N, C-alpha and C positions, 0 to 999 in steps of 0.2 A: 624338837630334838629328842631322839630316843634316849632313854636313861639306862645306864648299865653300871652305875657306881656300886650297886649292891649285887652284881652278878646278873646273868651267868658270866663265867670267866673264860678268858683265853688261857691256854696252857702256859703261855709265857708270863702270866700274871699270878701263877700259883706256886708257892714254895712251902706249903705245909705238908704234914705227913698223914693227912686224913685217908682212911682206907676206903677207896672208891672202886666201884665196879667198872672195869676197863672194857668198853665196847668199841674200841677203835677210835672213831672220831668224837665219841662222847664218853666222858667219865662221870659216873652217876654216884651220888652219895645216897646210900640206902636210908629210907625213912620208915619208921614203924607205922604199920597200917596201910602202906602203899605198896602195891605189887608192880614190879617191872615186867612188862610183857613186850613181845615183838610181833611185828607183822612182816612177813616175807613174801617175795614174789613167788608164786607157785611154779613158775616155769624155771627161773634161775636159782631159786633158793636164797637169793640175796635179801638181806634185811632192808626193808624200805622205810620203816617207821618204828619209833619207840612209843609205847603207851604206858603211862603211869596211872594206875587205876585204884579206886576205892569202891566201896559198895554203892556210893551215891554220886560219884563224879569221876571224870577222867580228863587227862590232858595228853594230847598226841604231839610229839615233837620230832623234828627232822632238821638237821643242819644242811646248809647249801653253801656253795662257793659264791662269793660276792666280790664286787670291785673294791679296790683300795679306797676309792673316793666315797664309798657308801651310797646311800640314797635308794637302795633296792627296795626297801620296805615301802617307801612312798609310792613307787611305781606299782608294786604288787597290790597294795591296798585298793587302788583304783580298779585293777583287774578283778580282784575278788568281789568288790562291790558290784561291778557290772554283771559278773557271773551270777551272783545271788539274785539281783534284781531281775535278770532275764529268766531265772527259773521260778519266779513267783515268790521269792523270799523278801524279807525286810532287813535293812542294814543301815547302820549309822556309824560315823566316826566319833569316838569319844576319847578323852584323855584318861588313860588307865595307869596302873602302877608301873608299867614298863614303857610308858609313852603313849603315842596315838595307837588305838586299837579299834577293831571293828566289832561291834556288838550286833548280832544278827539273829533272825529267826528264819530257819531254812526248811525246805521241804525234805522230809525223810527219804532216803534212797530205797527203803524197803517197801515203799508203797503205802505205808500207814498214813492216816489222815492227820491233819493239823501241821503246825510248824514247830520245830525244835529249836531251843535257844543255843547259841554258840558264841564264843569269843575268839576272835582271830588276833593273835599277838605276833609281832615281828620284832626281833632284837638283832641289832647289827654289831658285829665285833670286827677284829682285824682280818679282813678278807673272808669273813664268813657271815652268814645270816641264819638265824635260828627261827623257824616257824613253830608256833605253839597254838593248838586249838583246844580251848577249854570247853568241856561239855558237862551236862548234868548240873549238880549243885555248885560246881566251880564257875558257873556263868553269873552267879550273883554274889555279893559280898557275904562273907561268913567263914566258918571254920574250914570247910572243904576248899574254898578258894585260897585261903591263907596257906594251907598245907601244900597244895599242888603248885601254887606260885613259889613257895619255898623250895620245892623240888627243882623247879626250873632255874631259880636263882643259884642253886648250888651246883648246877651242871658246869663241867669244864669242857670246852670245845677244843679238839685237836685238829686244826685245819690241815697241817702238813705243808710242805713247801712246793709240791708239784703244781704245775700249771693245770688249771681246770676251767672249763667254760663257765661263765657267770650263770648262776641258776642251777647248776648241776648238783645233785645230791652228793654230800661228802659221805663216803662209805661207812656204814656201821658194821662192825664185825663182832661176832660172839665167840669168846674163848670156848673151848670144848666143855669145860666145867659149867659155864653159864648156859650152854646149849642144853646140857642135861638137866639143869635146875630150873630154867625158866620155861614155862609153857608158852606155846604159840598163842597169841591173842585171838579170840574170836572176832568176827566182824563186828565193829562197834555199832551201837544204835544211832547212826548218824550217816550223812552222805560224805564223810571225810576220810574214807579209806585211803585216798590219795590227796583229796582236797582240791577244790577248783583252782587254787593258786599254783599248784605244782604243774599242772598242764600249761599254765600261762607263762611260767618262768623258764621252761625248757626251750 
């Protein structure tokens, strides 16, 4: 069973007055030393992913529509595992702080040699699913992982009430001020600009 008793939260579960950055489907609690960056589709300009970055680590997050019954992460784990194995990577399912997660070594998309470590985490809430991919020092226990896991736990997801196909991204929107303040993220040093699981769930 995936664990969410310590976050991230659904908007219906939040009643505090914490000052959060409103990005439409995701409310972000700023953390000292962590930059909030975005990746956008070059054709449409739509934000496709949020990156929380440090000098030594990064976590990529994206919310998706999910069925009321849950269970999406179990299906997606198998798809990601097959994709990584097919591309020559290594992957195993382990019990992590958010429940079952995939710890992998994957082939870099930039053509460089060797395998890069990555952690794939899936968290299910009320009719939403949050995918998080931890990279760099956040793939191993330590201060970087603690900080970025804390960023993920403090997220508030705003699913909305409209009907959405299961697996479709819940739109992330930048307010004008945030657009001015937040730089567009460069392509991360990993093959997860979209992530193999995104293709699988569409």
